[in-house]
C-alpha positions, -999 to +999 in steps of 0.1 A: -511+516-427-475+510-416-451+537-403-435+543-437-468+546-455-480+571-428-448+591-432-453+592-470-489+602-466-478+631-444-454+642-471-481+642-497-504+664-478-503+700-489-480+694-520-488+724-542-495+723-579-514+701-603-505+680-633-481+651-627-486+624-601-487+638-565-457+616-556-437+630-584-444+666-573-437+656-537-403+644-548-393+679-559-409+695-528-388+673-505-357+676-526-358+714-527-362+715-489-330+694-485-350+664-474-332+640-498-341+608-480-377+617-480-376+627-517-362+592-524-389+575-503-418+593-519-407+588-555-399+551-547-436+545-543-441+556-579-411+538-593-421+505-577-453+506-599-434+515-631-400+498-627-403+480-661-424+508-677-412+537-699-403+559-669-387+532-648-351+543-653-362+580-652-376+575-617-347+554-607-323+581-618-341+607-598-341+584-567-303+579-572-298+616-574-316+622-541-296+593-527-263+609-538-273+640-517-282+618-487-246+604-489-232+640-491-252+649-460-237+619-442-202+627-454-199+596-476-183+611-506-174+581-527-208+565-524-223+599-534-201+599-565-212+564-574-248+574-572-242+605-592-228+583-619-257+558-618-282+587-619-265+601-649-265+568-667-302+563-660-313+598-670-291+605-700-312+585-725-344+605-719-351+637-739-339+671-728-373+679-714-391+649-699-421+648-675-418+686-673-382+684-660-354+700-679-331+669-679-303+687-697-300+710-667-302+681-642-275+662-661-253+694-660-260+696-623-250+660-618-217+664-637-208+696-618-213+679-584-194+648-595-166+670-608-164+688-575-160+655-557-134+642-581-114+674-582-109+673-544-100+636-547-130+629-524-117+650-495-140+680-497-178+678-495-192+703-520-224+704-500-205+723-473-193+750-497-220+752-524-257+760-523-278+729-526-295+726-560-331+733-566-351+712-592-380+729-609-407+714-631-416+734-663-451+746-668 
């Protein structure tokens, strides 16, 4: 097992809940703790197996959403905006509730964070003035 696989295995230990794939649930656990890079890494394992499948763009959009917040944490505002746009493009064609995630709320969240960046002409990081978002699975 390489270092990345070990890191992901540690993230998967103790993830609460049942239902969807453990890696999918771990994404939300990591995201909600503000560990956006780790959220990206753990979901990437699932996406790599389903890139061309029905959830390929869904997983890719969630990975891009986490990536946007990684860029915000690193004060890279324009790259964050670009990833918000890509995430929206990949998620908007799925139904409002998909894989127990209220995508309509996620799309609203994406648009709000993108609007905050654009309104400040990319000079103010909304992560320094707003509470980080939380993503919750339904049921």
